Steps between C-alpha positions, in 0.01 A plus 500: 500500500403869444121573486373646173299826516323691227450866588212645301490881452212697359751722328871590500464876545700719743202535732491401863386135495735372221796693650426361848505146364814567305656619825407170670628289207829687511517429873442121433772494228749660730418321828348166393631434145452121517182481706258542205486473124336826416297564171319819423186531275366845401133524398527853353843594370593866523877444531566747785691246711524208264887517496510495870259213532697295249810549704343335807298230332598153365244544218305805398166464310252746368144432400434560127190702464453467128683305229650746254600415139866476604405312812333236291784505241764432768278277714556709814397326817153567646516447872234476765508369865340161412766426228778619725385269784477211263849566364684583833293343778533782755466432871351852556319755293535845644265788377599852548190734546137400469517545127653158492210336695333356183829335390577361843154348551502359150821314552393363843186361349692316241797394714367453850841388637678814428511755785380857435576827670398847430642841610220753523600863470149636441218603731132583462489723194738319275359161597152617399637632184678188393289231660142388464401418863331155462744380247803616695359352827510159324840554349655588842410144607772381266773713653663301784684788660469883490755765581373849542683831526295626791210421743320772304501275195464162678171618672354573169562146380345356812198723496425521126617159366474261793874436516590318821714704736721183557598510136651848525844624594606865503815575312568872468684584179830675535753649276848638543548877514557645162747779460479811289744574226830660605476876460130464477428674153159629592592665832588833343148527346335529843724718714267791502216328687417505878335161483520205253249216536512177306265228396638218286299259294271514193188700579187299560181508710617264780819713546276805544711713256183705421506641848838675433345810339257546791791453750722747317212756479429494873871515577538805277194679646619429856873596427498765232869585546612130497699401189425133464488243224331154496682260264278212359759259367432203271239608247463224237216607274264784451172315582160652596592490867824702445319737264243577788794580730657725247170683461478554869856632504415742222169621645655561838807673352738258665754450219769665713427268795455153342738334253406177319817310418515198261615152612871496569744222590635717778197616713733509805648817363171671577470333837838633578420873447162483671412626844212254541319211338124501439283181503146601414393145419146399549635150523853356469576162651867588544684784339859426423564862433381578843783273633749683277380828651566376853840371390579845356398658835214684331189584708189315369158660482213250460143429578444244788367154430566520133818283451673201642799722559328678783471172687882539545563881464208622718413841622807508734737524206284643213280802461140365469165654416161339516398307188432738207511808741689737273505787740667286763742370231608861430542568858738204531708643207517833691641315798780368284592855394454665837618243754843355394546351842195280463605405158841385630338307772248314282737433208752350745239273644370406145846401396556299820168317439600424138827364615339285765175388338564528130848386493599359160684191627258412771193538285647288212616235746150468640373477143745224426428303816123505433539376148767244595296351783177502286650329209651224731185445701 
């Protein structure tokens, strides 16, 4: 008889962790359609991938934040994990990201026989932002098995929250290569530049987007005749952080060198036209857009020891600077422009490593086997 699993998502946005889980659930539906009965529960509904999640789930539930007048009038269902476990008697509760830790520990306390697993995508900064250390250390005791996107992330759980190393398995997230639109409509807008650099994802402190004006300024000073443009793709809102970045761009007179581009459903169009991909992250457990860059054969410039991706795509196949050393970062960008043979060598190796170590089928198969063996143990 198929085992019943409830997958709990902190949100259904088009960001990395939800999309990575959707990718895995799609794999399960295609390869193992009768192995599990899969239900999905979203804690904070945004609707970004709701349609896709519904297509791979037997049942799809959303947590009701607040009873509206119409919700009361039509008696709309108000779901939570405890109620769903009582109704459906799941064999396994699977939490996606540390934001689900409270829910997972709560259900384990109430229903001790249900097995619990959590896929941790976050590292030191985001864990400290979302978790209170003493409380989380206790809550992690109610998680039977932990998957982590990288050793970078796993080591933080062991060091900061007392998680046993034996509990943890490394499952690197993978995605299939996306393709740009045919006759890429934005290509004509950027034909007059010597160098196009891309960074994709909503600007925030951990992604180091605030370093871009400094990088662009140094690159301009060192290369006064170089026509370059840095594309920051995926701006969602005009918060204080973004306003500070805009202020730096204005004060440094960089409007001709940096372009802030709103969120788009086709960011791969910008990846396609770029000559290189920038990862300035102070911390990033595993960047899926970094994988896309490698699959697009784009050279990657990044800081060392800042992301789980560099555990796979090391200095042999990426252009790396010492952590937060902006001068070195610019020098690596210059290498991309001035040394095409080195770019070809590194991008070829990066693509080979992605195909070998981040293969979509192999990674999802390992993910499936760990869950299958755990739920049957």
